N, CA, C and O atoms as a Tripos MOL2 file, in Angstrom:
@<TRIPOS>MOLECULE
protein
  304   303    76     0     0
PROTEIN
NO_CHARGES

@<TRIPOS>ATOM
      1 N          79.9860   25.9590  -24.2990 N.3       1 MET1
      2 CA         78.8640   26.8610  -24.1270 C.3       1 MET1
      3 C          77.7710   26.5050  -25.1410 C.2       1 MET1
      4 O          78.0480   26.2820  -26.3190 O.2       1 MET1
      5 N          76.5480   26.4590  -24.6680 N.am      2 ALA2
      6 CA         75.4110   26.1140  -25.5250 C.3       2 ALA2
      7 C          75.2150   27.1620  -26.6140 C.2       2 ALA2
      8 O          75.4360   28.3550  -26.4030 O.2       2 ALA2
      9 N          74.7950   26.6850  -27.7810 N.am      3 ASN3
     10 CA         74.5990   27.5520  -28.9270 C.3       3 ASN3
     11 C          73.1050   27.8290  -29.1120 C.2       3 ASN3
     12 O          72.3570   26.9090  -29.4420 O.2       3 ASN3
     13 N          72.6510   29.0690  -28.9110 N.am      4 PRO4
     14 CA         71.2230   29.3760  -29.0560 C.3       4 PRO4
     15 C          70.7040   29.1960  -30.4780 C.2       4 PRO4
     16 O          69.4930   29.1260  -30.6860 O.2       4 PRO4
     17 N          71.5960   29.1190  -31.4550 N.am      5 LYS5
     18 CA         71.1790   28.9010  -32.8440 C.3       5 LYS5
     19 C          71.0740   27.4210  -33.1760 C.2       5 LYS5
     20 O          70.7200   27.0580  -34.2970 O.2       5 LYS5
     21 N          71.3810   26.5650  -32.2040 N.am      6 ASP6
     22 CA         71.4120   25.1230  -32.4380 C.3       6 ASP6
     23 C          70.5660   24.3720  -31.4110 C.2       6 ASP6
     24 O          70.9390   23.2840  -30.9730 O.2       6 ASP6
     25 N          69.4280   24.9530  -31.0280 N.am      7 LYS7
     26 CA         68.5530   24.3500  -30.0240 C.3       7 LYS7
     27 C          67.8740   23.0950  -30.5720 C.2       7 LYS7
     28 O          67.5660   23.0200  -31.7610 O.2       7 LYS7
     29 N          67.6430   22.1120  -29.7020 N.am      8 VAL8
     30 CA         66.8680   20.9460  -30.1320 C.3       8 VAL8
     31 C          65.4040   21.3720  -30.2440 C.2       8 VAL8
     32 O          64.9540   22.2380  -29.4940 O.2       8 VAL8
     33 N          64.6560   20.7710  -31.1780 N.am      9 PRO9
     34 CA         63.3080   21.2710  -31.4730 C.3       9 PRO9
     35 C          62.2850   21.1080  -30.3570 C.2       9 PRO9
     36 O          61.2960   21.8410  -30.3330 O.2       9 PRO9
     37 N          62.4860   20.1800  -29.4380 N.am     10 GLU10
     38 CA         61.4890   19.9450  -28.3880 C.3      10 GLU10
     39 C          61.5040   20.9860  -27.2730 C.2      10 GLU10
     40 O          60.5560   21.0520  -26.4910 O.2      10 GLU10
     41 N          62.5510   21.7980  -27.1790 N.am     11 ASN11
     42 CA         62.6010   22.8150  -26.1290 C.3      11 ASN11
     43 C          61.3620   23.7020  -26.1850 C.2      11 ASN11
     44 O          60.9390   24.1250  -27.2610 O.2      11 ASN11
     45 N          60.7870   23.9800  -25.0220 N.am     12 VAL12
     46 CA         59.7170   24.9770  -24.9710 C.3      12 VAL12
     47 C          60.3750   26.3540  -25.0240 C.2      12 VAL12
     48 O          61.5190   26.5030  -24.5930 O.2      12 VAL12
     49 N          59.6790   27.3560  -25.5420 N.am     13 PRO13
     50 CA         60.2650   28.6970  -25.5990 C.3      13 PRO13
     51 C          60.5920   29.2140  -24.2010 C.2      13 PRO13
     52 O          59.8810   28.9410  -23.2340 O.2      13 PRO13
     53 N          61.6700   29.9580  -24.1240 N.am     14 GLY14
     54 CA         62.0480   30.5590  -22.8490 C.3      14 GLY14
     55 C          63.5450   30.6540  -22.6690 C.2      14 GLY14
     56 O          64.3220   30.4180  -23.5940 O.2      14 GLY14
     57 N          63.9200   30.9970  -21.4890 N.am     15 GLN15
     58 CA         65.2980   31.2970  -21.1200 C.3      15 GLN15
     59 C          66.2270   30.0890  -21.2060 C.2      15 GLN15
     60 O          67.3630   30.2200  -21.6620 O.2      15 GLN15
     61 N          65.7640   28.9190  -20.7770 N.am     16 TYR16
     62 CA         66.6050   27.7150  -20.7580 C.3      16 TYR16
     63 C          66.3410   26.8480  -21.9760 C.2      16 TYR16
     64 O          65.2190   26.7860  -22.4790 O.2      16 TYR16
     65 N          67.3970   26.1740  -22.4470 N.am     17 TYR17
     66 CA         67.2720   25.2810  -23.5940 C.3      17 TYR17
     67 C          68.4540   24.3180  -23.6200 C.2      17 TYR17
     68 O          69.4770   24.5670  -22.9820 O.2      17 TYR17
     69 N          68.3140   23.2410  -24.3450 N.am     18 ASN18
     70 CA         69.4190   22.3270  -24.6520 C.3      18 ASN18
     71 C          69.7150   22.4730  -26.1360 C.2      18 ASN18
     72 O          68.8100   22.6660  -26.9480 O.2      18 ASN18
     73 N          71.0080   22.3790  -26.4780 N.am     19 ASP19
     74 CA         71.3550   22.4170  -27.8910 C.3      19 ASP19
     75 C          71.7220   21.0150  -28.3730 C.2      19 ASP19
     76 O          71.6880   20.0570  -27.6010 O.2      19 ASP19
     77 N          72.0700   20.9020  -29.6390 N.am     20 THR20
     78 CA         72.2940   19.5880  -30.2400 C.3      20 THR20
     79 C          73.5980   18.9180  -29.8190 C.2      20 THR20
     80 O          73.8580   17.7850  -30.2260 O.2      20 THR20
     81 N          74.4170   19.5790  -29.0240 N.am     21 SER21
     82 CA         75.6380   18.9290  -28.5170 C.3      21 SER21
     83 C          75.3390   17.9900  -27.3550 C.2      21 SER21
     84 O          76.2360   17.2890  -26.8860 O.2      21 SER21
     85 N          74.0920   17.9650  -26.8820 N.am     22 CYS22
     86 CA         73.6860   17.0870  -25.7790 C.3      22 CYS22
     87 C          73.9050   15.6260  -26.1520 C.2      22 CYS22
     88 O          73.5450   15.1910  -27.2460 O.2      22 CYS22
     89 N          74.5000   14.8750  -25.2250 N.am     23 ILE23
     90 CA         74.7610   13.4470  -25.4410 C.3      23 ILE23
     91 C          73.7970   12.5600  -24.6580 C.2      23 ILE23
     92 O          73.9730   11.3430  -24.6140 O.2      23 ILE23
     93 N          72.7800   13.1610  -24.0400 N.am     24 ASP24
     94 CA         71.7750   12.4340  -23.2650 C.3      24 ASP24
     95 C          72.3970   11.6090  -22.1510 C.2      24 ASP24
     96 O          72.0940   10.4270  -21.9900 O.2      24 ASP24
     97 N          73.2740   12.2500  -21.3830 N.am     25 CYS25
     98 CA         73.9000   11.5580  -20.2490 C.3      25 CYS25
     99 C          72.8950   11.3080  -19.1280 C.2      25 CYS25
    100 O          73.1260   10.4610  -18.2650 O.2      25 CYS25
    101 N          71.7820   12.0420  -19.1380 N.am     26 GLY26
    102 CA         70.7350   11.8500  -18.1430 C.3      26 GLY26
    103 C          70.8880   12.7010  -16.8940 C.2      26 GLY26
    104 O          70.0630   12.6210  -15.9830 O.2      26 GLY26
    105 N          71.9310   13.5120  -16.8440 N.am     27 MET27
    106 CA         72.1780   14.3000  -15.6390 C.3      27 MET27
    107 C          71.1280   15.3830  -15.4210 C.2      27 MET27
    108 O          70.6360   15.5310  -14.3020 O.2      27 MET27
    109 N          70.7670   16.1480  -16.4580 N.am     28 CYS28
    110 CA         69.8290   17.2540  -16.2440 C.3      28 CYS28
    111 C          68.4420   16.7700  -15.8140 C.2      28 CYS28
    112 O          67.8600   17.3720  -14.9110 O.2      28 CYS28
    113 N          67.8760   15.6980  -16.4240 N.am     29 PRO29
    114 CA         66.5860   15.2440  -15.9100 C.3      29 PRO29
    115 C          66.6800   14.6310  -14.5140 C.2      29 PRO29
    116 O          65.6980   14.6050  -13.7710 O.2      29 PRO29
    117 N          67.8580   14.1420  -14.1670 N.am     30 GLU30
    118 CA         68.0400   13.6070  -12.8150 C.3      30 GLU30
    119 C          68.0640   14.7380  -11.7880 C.2      30 GLU30
    120 O          67.4780   14.6140  -10.7120 O.2      30 GLU30
    121 N          68.7350   15.8330  -12.1150 N.am     31 ILE31
    122 CA         68.8380   16.9720  -11.2050 C.3      31 ILE31
    123 C          67.5340   17.7590  -11.1580 C.2      31 ILE31
    124 O          67.0960   18.1650  -10.0820 O.2      31 ILE31
    125 N          66.9130   17.9770  -12.3120 N.am     32 ALA32
    126 CA         65.7140   18.8200  -12.4000 C.3      32 ALA32
    127 C          64.6390   18.1350  -13.2550 C.2      32 ALA32
    128 O          64.3820   18.5570  -14.3830 O.2      32 ALA32
    129 N          64.0180   17.0910  -12.7240 N.am     33 PRO33
    130 CA         63.0480   16.3220  -13.5190 C.3      33 PRO33
    131 C          61.7690   17.0790  -13.8850 C.2      33 PRO33
    132 O          61.0350   16.6460  -14.7740 O.2      33 PRO33
    133 N          61.4940   18.1860  -13.2230 N.am     34 LEU34
    134 CA         60.3170   18.9840  -13.5750 C.3      34 LEU34
    135 C          60.6100   19.9480  -14.7180 C.2      34 LEU34
    136 O          59.7120   20.6440  -15.1910 O.2      34 LEU34
    137 N          61.8740   19.9910  -15.1660 N.am     35 ILE35
    138 CA         62.2830   20.9350  -16.2020 C.3      35 ILE35
    139 C          62.8020   20.2260  -17.4510 C.2      35 ILE35
    140 O          62.5020   20.6340  -18.5730 O.2      35 ILE35
    141 N          63.5800   19.1650  -17.2510 N.am     36 PHE36
    142 CA         64.2330   18.4750  -18.3700 C.3      36 PHE36
    143 C          63.6520   17.0800  -18.5690 C.2      36 PHE36
    144 O          63.2980   16.3970  -17.6080 O.2      36 PHE36
    145 N          63.5620   16.6710  -19.8280 N.am     37 LYS37
    146 CA         63.1580   15.3110  -20.1870 C.3      37 LYS37
    147 C          64.1380   14.7700  -21.2110 C.2      37 LYS37
    148 O          64.8320   15.5150  -21.9030 O.2      37 LYS37
    149 N          64.1710   13.4600  -21.2820 N.am     38 ARG38
    150 CA         65.0220   12.8040  -22.2690 C.3      38 ARG38
    151 C          64.2190   12.4840  -23.5210 C.2      38 ARG38
    152 O          63.0630   12.0680  -23.4400 O.2      38 ARG38
    153 N          64.8330   12.6800  -24.6640 N.am     39 GLN39
    154 CA         64.2850   12.2600  -25.9500 C.3      39 GLN39
    155 C          65.1170   11.0290  -26.3140 C.2      39 GLN39
    156 O          66.0960   11.1090  -27.0560 O.2      39 GLN39
    157 N          64.6930    9.8920  -25.7660 N.am     40 GLU40
    158 CA         65.4960    8.6750  -25.8400 C.3      40 GLU40
    159 C          65.7280    8.1870  -27.2610 C.2      40 GLU40
    160 O          66.8140    7.6950  -27.5670 O.2      40 GLU40
    161 N          64.7400    8.3100  -28.1340 N.am     41 ASP41
    162 CA         64.9000    7.8300  -29.5080 C.3      41 ASP41
    163 C          65.9820    8.6030  -30.2570 C.2      41 ASP41
    164 O          66.7430    8.0220  -31.0300 O.2      41 ASP41
    165 N          66.0480    9.9060  -30.0260 N.am     42 ALA42
    166 CA         67.0240   10.7440  -30.7270 C.3      42 ALA42
    167 C          68.3240   10.9080  -29.9490 C.2      42 ALA42
    168 O          69.3320   11.3230  -30.5220 O.2      42 ALA42
    169 N          68.3230   10.5910  -28.6580 N.am     43 GLY43
    170 CA         69.5500   10.6260  -27.8710 C.3      43 GLY43
    171 C          69.9580   11.9840  -27.3480 C.2      43 GLY43
    172 O          71.1350   12.3400  -27.4060 O.2      43 GLY43
    173 N          69.0080   12.7510  -26.8360 N.am     44 TYR44
    174 CA         69.3370   14.0240  -26.1960 C.3      44 TYR44
    175 C          68.2440   14.3760  -25.2000 C.2      44 TYR44
    176 O          67.1710   13.7720  -25.1890 O.2      44 TYR44
    177 N          68.5360   15.3630  -24.3670 N.am     45 SER45
    178 CA         67.5540   15.8780  -23.4230 C.3      45 SER45
    179 C          67.1080   17.2590  -23.8820 C.2      45 SER45
    180 O          67.7580   17.8890  -24.7160 O.2      45 SER45
    181 N          65.9920   17.7210  -23.3270 N.am     46 TYR46
    182 CA         65.4400   19.0190  -23.7220 C.3      46 TYR46
    183 C          64.6650   19.6220  -22.5730 C.2      46 TYR46
    184 O          64.3320   18.9330  -21.6090 O.2      46 TYR46
    185 N          64.3800   20.9010  -22.6730 N.am     47 VAL47
    186 CA         63.5970   21.6190  -21.6660 C.3      47 VAL47
    187 C          62.1280   21.5030  -22.0580 C.2      47 VAL47
    188 O          61.7050   22.0370  -23.0840 O.2      47 VAL47
    189 N          61.3580   20.8020  -21.2310 N.am     48 PHE48
    190 CA         59.9270   20.6530  -21.5380 C.3      48 PHE48
    191 C          59.0770   21.6270  -20.7420 C.2      48 PHE48
    192 O          57.8920   21.7990  -21.0250 O.2      48 PHE48
    193 N          59.6840   22.2680  -19.7400 N.am     49 ARG49
    194 CA         58.9710   23.2560  -18.9220 C.3      49 ARG49
    195 C          60.0080   24.2200  -18.3570 C.2      49 ARG49
    196 O          60.9970   23.7960  -17.7600 O.2      49 ARG49
    197 N          59.7840   25.4940  -18.5440 N.am     50 GLN50
    198 CA         60.7190   26.4910  -18.0250 C.3      50 GLN50
    199 C          60.5740   26.5940  -16.4990 C.2      50 GLN50
    200 O          59.4650   26.5010  -15.9720 O.2      50 GLN50
    201 N          61.6930   26.7850  -15.7940 N.am     51 PRO51
    202 CA         61.6090   26.9490  -14.3400 C.3      51 PRO51
    203 C          60.9080   28.2590  -13.9900 C.2      51 PRO51
    204 O          61.0510   29.2650  -14.6840 O.2      51 PRO51
    205 N          60.1470   28.2210  -12.8960 N.am     52 VAL52
    206 CA         59.3830   29.3900  -12.4870 C.3      52 VAL52
    207 C          59.7730   29.8380  -11.0780 C.2      52 VAL52
    208 O          60.0620   31.0120  -10.8490 O.2      52 VAL52
    209 N          59.7780   28.9080  -10.1540 N.am     53 THR53
    210 CA         60.0510   29.2540   -8.7650 C.3      53 THR53
    211 C          61.5580   29.4220   -8.5470 C.2      53 THR53
    212 O          62.3540   28.9230   -9.3430 O.2      53 THR53
    213 N          61.9510   30.1070   -7.4950 N.am     54 PRO54
    214 CA         63.3820   30.2220   -7.1910 C.3      54 PRO54
    215 C          64.0520   28.8470   -7.0350 C.2      54 PRO54
    216 O          65.2030   28.6710   -7.4320 O.2      54 PRO54
    217 N          63.3410   27.8860   -6.4640 N.am     55 GLU55
    218 CA         63.8920   26.5460   -6.2930 C.3      55 GLU55
    219 C          64.1270   25.8640   -7.6410 C.2      55 GLU55
    220 O          65.1520   25.2140   -7.8470 O.2      55 GLU55
    221 N          63.1680   26.0200   -8.5550 N.am     56 GLU56
    222 CA         63.3160   25.4370   -9.8880 C.3      56 GLU56
    223 C          64.4590   26.0920  -10.6540 C.2      56 GLU56
    224 O          65.2070   25.4150  -11.3590 O.2      56 GLU56
    225 N          64.5920   27.3850  -10.5180 N.am     57 ILE57
    226 CA         65.6860   28.0920  -11.1760 C.3      57 ILE57
    227 C          67.0270   27.6170  -10.6260 C.2      57 ILE57
    228 O          67.9770   27.4340  -11.3870 O.2      57 ILE57
    229 N          67.1110   27.4210   -9.3360 N.am     58 THR58
    230 CA         68.3330   26.8990   -8.7220 C.3      58 THR58
    231 C          68.6720   25.5260   -9.2840 C.2      58 THR58
    232 O          69.8340   25.2500   -9.5830 O.2      58 THR58
    233 N          67.6730   24.6610   -9.4310 N.am     59 LEU59
    234 CA         67.9030   23.3290   -9.9940 C.3      59 LEU59
    235 C          68.3000   23.3960  -11.4660 C.2      59 LEU59
    236 O          69.1700   22.6440  -11.9050 O.2      59 LEU59
    237 N          67.6780   24.2820  -12.2240 N.am     60 ALA60
    238 CA         68.0390   24.4430  -13.6390 C.3      60 ALA60
    239 C          69.4830   24.9120  -13.7610 C.2      60 ALA60
    240 O          70.2170   24.4450  -14.6320 O.2      60 ALA60
    241 N          69.8920   25.8280  -12.8970 N.am     61 GLU61
    242 CA         71.2670   26.3120  -12.9040 C.3      61 GLU61
    243 C          72.2390   25.2100  -12.4840 C.2      61 GLU61
    244 O          73.3300   25.0920  -13.0430 O.2      61 GLU61
    245 N          71.8440   24.4120  -11.5070 N.am     62 GLU62
    246 CA         72.6910   23.2900  -11.0930 C.3      62 GLU62
    247 C          72.8800   22.3130  -12.2540 C.2      62 GLU62
    248 O          73.9850   21.8220  -12.4860 O.2      62 GLU62
    249 N          71.8040   22.0390  -12.9740 N.am     63 ALA63
    250 CA         71.8980   21.1530  -14.1340 C.3      63 ALA63
    251 C          72.7940   21.7680  -15.2030 C.2      63 ALA63
    252 O          73.6300   21.0780  -15.7870 O.2      63 ALA63
    253 N          72.6250   23.0530  -15.4600 N.am     64 ARG64
    254 CA         73.4350   23.7410  -16.4710 C.3      64 ARG64
    255 C          74.9170   23.6820  -16.1090 C.2      64 ARG64
    256 O          75.7600   23.3900  -16.9580 O.2      64 ARG64
    257 N          75.2250   23.9570  -14.8630 N.am     65 GLU65
    258 CA         76.6170   23.9600  -14.4140 C.3      65 GLU65
    259 C          77.2140   22.5570  -14.3640 C.2      65 GLU65
    260 O          78.4320   22.4010  -14.4550 O.2      65 GLU65
    261 N          76.3700   21.5330  -14.2210 N.am     66 SER66
    262 CA         76.8440   20.1500  -14.1370 C.3      66 SER66
    263 C          76.9490   19.4680  -15.4910 C.2      66 SER66
    264 O          77.5180   18.3810  -15.5920 O.2      66 SER66
    265 N          76.4140   20.0820  -16.5220 N.am     67 CYS67
    266 CA         76.3670   19.4590  -17.8440 C.3      67 CYS67
    267 C          77.7910   19.2220  -18.3850 C.2      67 CYS67
    268 O          78.5520   20.1760  -18.5520 O.2      67 CYS67
    269 N          78.1530   17.9600  -18.6580 N.am     68 PRO68
    270 CA         79.5160   17.6660  -19.1030 C.3      68 PRO68
    271 C          79.8370   18.2000  -20.5020 C.2      68 PRO68
    272 O          81.0080   18.3740  -20.8390 O.2      68 PRO68
    273 N          78.8160   18.4600  -21.3140 N.am     69 THR69
    274 CA         79.0440   18.9680  -22.6680 C.3      69 THR69
    275 C          78.6660   20.4360  -22.8270 C.2      69 THR69
    276 O          78.7200   20.9850  -23.9280 O.2      69 THR69
    277 N          78.2840   21.0640  -21.7250 N.am     70 GLU70
    278 CA         77.8580   22.4820  -21.7280 C.3      70 GLU70
    279 C          76.7520   22.7270  -22.7550 C.2      70 GLU70
    280 O          76.7650   23.7220  -23.4790 O.2      70 GLU70
    281 N          75.7960   21.7980  -22.7990 N.am     71 SER71
    282 CA         74.7170   21.8410  -23.7840 C.3      71 SER71
    283 C          73.4860   22.6080  -23.3320 C.2      71 SER71
    284 O          72.5640   22.8130  -24.1220 O.2      71 SER71
    285 N          73.4530   23.0360  -22.0750 N.am     72 ILE72
    286 CA         72.2950   23.7550  -21.5460 C.3      72 ILE72
    287 C          72.5850   25.2470  -21.5840 C.2      72 ILE72
    288 O          73.5890   25.7190  -21.0500 O.2      72 ILE72
    289 N          71.6800   25.9770  -22.2300 N.am     73 GLY73
    290 CA         71.8230   27.4090  -22.3290 C.3      73 GLY73
    291 C          70.8630   28.1450  -21.4290 C.2      73 GLY73
    292 O          69.8060   27.6320  -21.0620 O.2      73 GLY73
    293 N          71.2490   29.3590  -21.0780 N.am     74 ASN74
    294 CA         70.4310   30.2460  -20.2720 C.3      74 ASN74
    295 C          70.5550   31.6260  -20.8990 C.2      74 ASN74
    296 O          71.5830   32.2870  -20.7490 O.2      74 ASN74
    297 N          69.5280   32.0590  -21.5910 N.am     75 ASP75
    298 CA         69.5580   33.3460  -22.2760 C.3      75 ASP75
    299 C          69.1470   34.5040  -21.3660 C.2      75 ASP75
    300 O          68.9480   35.6280  -21.8270 O.2      75 ASP75
    301 N          69.0240   34.2180  -20.0810 N.am     76 GLY76
    302 CA         68.5800   35.2480  -19.1440 C.3      76 GLY76
    303 C          69.6800   36.1730  -18.6820 C.2      76 GLY76
    304 O          69.4310   37.0830  -17.8910 O.2      76 GLY76
@<TRIPOS>BOND
     1     1     2 1
     2     2     3 1
     3     3     4 2
     4     3     5 am
     5     5     6 1
     6     6     7 1
     7     7     8 2
     8     7     9 am
     9     9    10 1
    10    10    11 1
    11    11    12 2
    12    11    13 am
    13    13    14 1
    14    14    15 1
    15    15    16 2
    16    15    17 am
    17    17    18 1
    18    18    19 1
    19    19    20 2
    20    19    21 am
    21    21    22 1
    22    22    23 1
    23    23    24 2
    24    23    25 am
    25    25    26 1
    26    26    27 1
    27    27    28 2
    28    27    29 am
    29    29    30 1
    30    30    31 1
    31    31    32 2
    32    31    33 am
    33    33    34 1
    34    34    35 1
    35    35    36 2
    36    35    37 am
    37    37    38 1
    38    38    39 1
    39    39    40 2
    40    39    41 am
    41    41    42 1
    42    42    43 1
    43    43    44 2
    44    43    45 am
    45    45    46 1
    46    46    47 1
    47    47    48 2
    48    47    49 am
    49    49    50 1
    50    50    51 1
    51    51    52 2
    52    51    53 am
    53    53    54 1
    54    54    55 1
    55    55    56 2
    56    55    57 am
    57    57    58 1
    58    58    59 1
    59    59    60 2
    60    59    61 am
    61    61    62 1
    62    62    63 1
    63    63    64 2
    64    63    65 am
    65    65    66 1
    66    66    67 1
    67    67    68 2
    68    67    69 am
    69    69    70 1
    70    70    71 1
    71    71    72 2
    72    71    73 am
    73    73    74 1
    74    74    75 1
    75    75    76 2
    76    75    77 am
    77    77    78 1
    78    78    79 1
    79    79    80 2
    80    79    81 am
    81    81    82 1
    82    82    83 1
    83    83    84 2
    84    83    85 am
    85    85    86 1
    86    86    87 1
    87    87    88 2
    88    87    89 am
    89    89    90 1
    90    90    91 1
    91    91    92 2
    92    91    93 am
    93    93    94 1
    94    94    95 1
    95    95    96 2
    96    95    97 am
    97    97    98 1
    98    98    99 1
    99    99   100 2
   100    99   101 am
   101   101   102 1
   102   102   103 1
   103   103   104 2
   104   103   105 am
   105   105   106 1
   106   106   107 1
   107   107   108 2
   108   107   109 am
   109   109   110 1
   110   110   111 1
   111   111   112 2
   112   111   113 am
   113   113   114 1
   114   114   115 1
   115   115   116 2
   116   115   117 am
   117   117   118 1
   118   118   119 1
   119   119   120 2
   120   119   121 am
   121   121   122 1
   122   122   123 1
   123   123   124 2
   124   123   125 am
   125   125   126 1
   126   126   127 1
   127   127   128 2
   128   127   129 am
   129   129   130 1
   130   130   131 1
   131   131   132 2
   132   131   133 am
   133   133   134 1
   134   134   135 1
   135   135   136 2
   136   135   137 am
   137   137   138 1
   138   138   139 1
   139   139   140 2
   140   139   141 am
   141   141   142 1
   142   142   143 1
   143   143   144 2
   144   143   145 am
   145   145   146 1
   146   146   147 1
   147   147   148 2
   148   147   149 am
   149   149   150 1
   150   150   151 1
   151   151   152 2
   152   151   153 am
   153   153   154 1
   154   154   155 1
   155   155   156 2
   156   155   157 am
   157   157   158 1
   158   158   159 1
   159   159   160 2
   160   159   161 am
   161   161   162 1
   162   162   163 1
   163   163   164 2
   164   163   165 am
   165   165   166 1
   166   166   167 1
   167   167   168 2
   168   167   169 am
   169   169   170 1
   170   170   171 1
   171   171   172 2
   172   171   173 am
   173   173   174 1
   174   174   175 1
   175   175   176 2
   176   175   177 am
   177   177   178 1
   178   178   179 1
   179   179   180 2
   180   179   181 am
   181   181   182 1
   182   182   183 1
   183   183   184 2
   184   183   185 am
   185   185   186 1
   186   186   187 1
   187   187   188 2
   188   187   189 am
   189   189   190 1
   190   190   191 1
   191   191   192 2
   192   191   193 am
   193   193   194 1
   194   194   195 1
   195   195   196 2
   196   195   197 am
   197   197   198 1
   198   198   199 1
   199   199   200 2
   200   199   201 am
   201   201   202 1
   202   202   203 1
   203   203   204 2
   204   203   205 am
   205   205   206 1
   206   206   207 1
   207   207   208 2
   208   207   209 am
   209   209   210 1
   210   210   211 1
   211   211   212 2
   212   211   213 am
   213   213   214 1
   214   214   215 1
   215   215   216 2
   216   215   217 am
   217   217   218 1
   218   218   219 1
   219   219   220 2
   220   219   221 am
   221   221   222 1
   222   222   223 1
   223   223   224 2
   224   223   225 am
   225   225   226 1
   226   226   227 1
   227   227   228 2
   228   227   229 am
   229   229   230 1
   230   230   231 1
   231   231   232 2
   232   231   233 am
   233   233   234 1
   234   234   235 1
   235   235   236 2
   236   235   237 am
   237   237   238 1
   238   238   239 1
   239   239   240 2
   240   239   241 am
   241   241   242 1
   242   242   243 1
   243   243   244 2
   244   243   245 am
   245   245   246 1
   246   246   247 1
   247   247   248 2
   248   247   249 am
   249   249   250 1
   250   250   251 1
   251   251   252 2
   252   251   253 am
   253   253   254 1
   254   254   255 1
   255   255   256 2
   256   255   257 am
   257   257   258 1
   258   258   259 1
   259   259   260 2
   260   259   261 am
   261   261   262 1
   262   262   263 1
   263   263   264 2
   264   263   265 am
   265   265   266 1
   266   266   267 1
   267   267   268 2
   268   267   269 am
   269   269   270 1
   270   270   271 1
   271   271   272 2
   272   271   273 am
   273   273   274 1
   274   274   275 1
   275   275   276 2
   276   275   277 am
   277   277   278 1
   278   278   279 1
   279   279   280 2
   280   279   281 am
   281   281   282 1
   282   282   283 1
   283   283   284 2
   284   283   285 am
   285   285   286 1
   286   286   287 1
   287   287   288 2
   288   287   289 am
   289   289   290 1
   290   290   291 1
   291   291   292 2
   292   291   293 am
   293   293   294 1
   294   294   295 1
   295   295   296 2
   296   295   297 am
   297   297   298 1
   298   298   299 1
   299   299   300 2
   300   299   301 am
   301   301   302 1
   302   302   303 1
   303   303   304 2
@<TRIPOS>SUBSTRUCTURE
     1 MET1         2 RESIDUE 1 A MET
     2 ALA2         6 RESIDUE 1 A ALA
     3 ASN3        10 RESIDUE 1 A ASN
     4 PRO4        14 RESIDUE 1 A PRO
     5 LYS5        18 RESIDUE 1 A LYS
     6 ASP6        22 RESIDUE 1 A ASP
     7 LYS7        26 RESIDUE 1 A LYS
     8 VAL8        30 RESIDUE 1 A VAL
     9 PRO9        34 RESIDUE 1 A PRO
    10 GLU10       38 RESIDUE 1 A GLU
    11 ASN11       42 RESIDUE 1 A ASN
    12 VAL12       46 RESIDUE 1 A VAL
    13 PRO13       50 RESIDUE 1 A PRO
    14 GLY14       54 RESIDUE 1 A GLY
    15 GLN15       58 RESIDUE 1 A GLN
    16 TYR16       62 RESIDUE 1 A TYR
    17 TYR17       66 RESIDUE 1 A TYR
    18 ASN18       70 RESIDUE 1 A ASN
    19 ASP19       74 RESIDUE 1 A ASP
    20 THR20       78 RESIDUE 1 A THR
    21 SER21       82 RESIDUE 1 A SER
    22 CYS22       86 RESIDUE 1 A CYS
    23 ILE23       90 RESIDUE 1 A ILE
    24 ASP24       94 RESIDUE 1 A ASP
    25 CYS25       98 RESIDUE 1 A CYS
    26 GLY26      102 RESIDUE 1 A GLY
    27 MET27      106 RESIDUE 1 A MET
    28 CYS28      110 RESIDUE 1 A CYS
    29 PRO29      114 RESIDUE 1 A PRO
    30 GLU30      118 RESIDUE 1 A GLU
    31 ILE31      122 RESIDUE 1 A ILE
    32 ALA32      126 RESIDUE 1 A ALA
    33 PRO33      130 RESIDUE 1 A PRO
    34 LEU34      134 RESIDUE 1 A LEU
    35 ILE35      138 RESIDUE 1 A ILE
    36 PHE36      142 RESIDUE 1 A PHE
    37 LYS37      146 RESIDUE 1 A LYS
    38 ARG38      150 RESIDUE 1 A ARG
    39 GLN39      154 RESIDUE 1 A GLN
    40 GLU40      158 RESIDUE 1 A GLU
    41 ASP41      162 RESIDUE 1 A ASP
    42 ALA42      166 RESIDUE 1 A ALA
    43 GLY43      170 RESIDUE 1 A GLY
    44 TYR44      174 RESIDUE 1 A TYR
    45 SER45      178 RESIDUE 1 A SER
    46 TYR46      182 RESIDUE 1 A TYR
    47 VAL47      186 RESIDUE 1 A VAL
    48 PHE48      190 RESIDUE 1 A PHE
    49 ARG49      194 RESIDUE 1 A ARG
    50 GLN50      198 RESIDUE 1 A GLN
    51 PRO51      202 RESIDUE 1 A PRO
    52 VAL52      206 RESIDUE 1 A VAL
    53 THR53      210 RESIDUE 1 A THR
    54 PRO54      214 RESIDUE 1 A PRO
    55 GLU55      218 RESIDUE 1 A GLU
    56 GLU56      222 RESIDUE 1 A GLU
    57 ILE57      226 RESIDUE 1 A ILE
    58 THR58      230 RESIDUE 1 A THR
    59 LEU59      234 RESIDUE 1 A LEU
    60 ALA60      238 RESIDUE 1 A ALA
    61 GLU61      242 RESIDUE 1 A GLU
    62 GLU62      246 RESIDUE 1 A GLU
    63 ALA63      250 RESIDUE 1 A ALA
    64 ARG64      254 RESIDUE 1 A ARG
    65 GLU65      258 RESIDUE 1 A GLU
    66 SER66      262 RESIDUE 1 A SER
    67 CYS67      266 RESIDUE 1 A CYS
    68 PRO68      270 RESIDUE 1 A PRO
    69 THR69      274 RESIDUE 1 A THR
    70 GLU70      278 RESIDUE 1 A GLU
    71 SER71      282 RESIDUE 1 A SER
    72 ILE72      286 RESIDUE 1 A ILE
    73 GLY73      290 RESIDUE 1 A GLY
    74 ASN74      294 RESIDUE 1 A ASN
    75 ASP75      298 RESIDUE 1 A ASP
    76 GLY76      302 RESIDUE 1 A GLY
């Protein structure tokens, strides 16, 4: 489970975030490229835009549920 006290600094404020347990597997930006980006130099992904539409929220949830390290949080 993602730790809200351990968020990566690039996350935009909001309900969804990645924490520092992310291994940058690339799955979340592949599933939801309008929400997640990779920070390739540091080796993790982050939320650069919060989902707004029902479709985007569905994709964010799919990414969260697919995350192998459970690094994506949803404070909603």
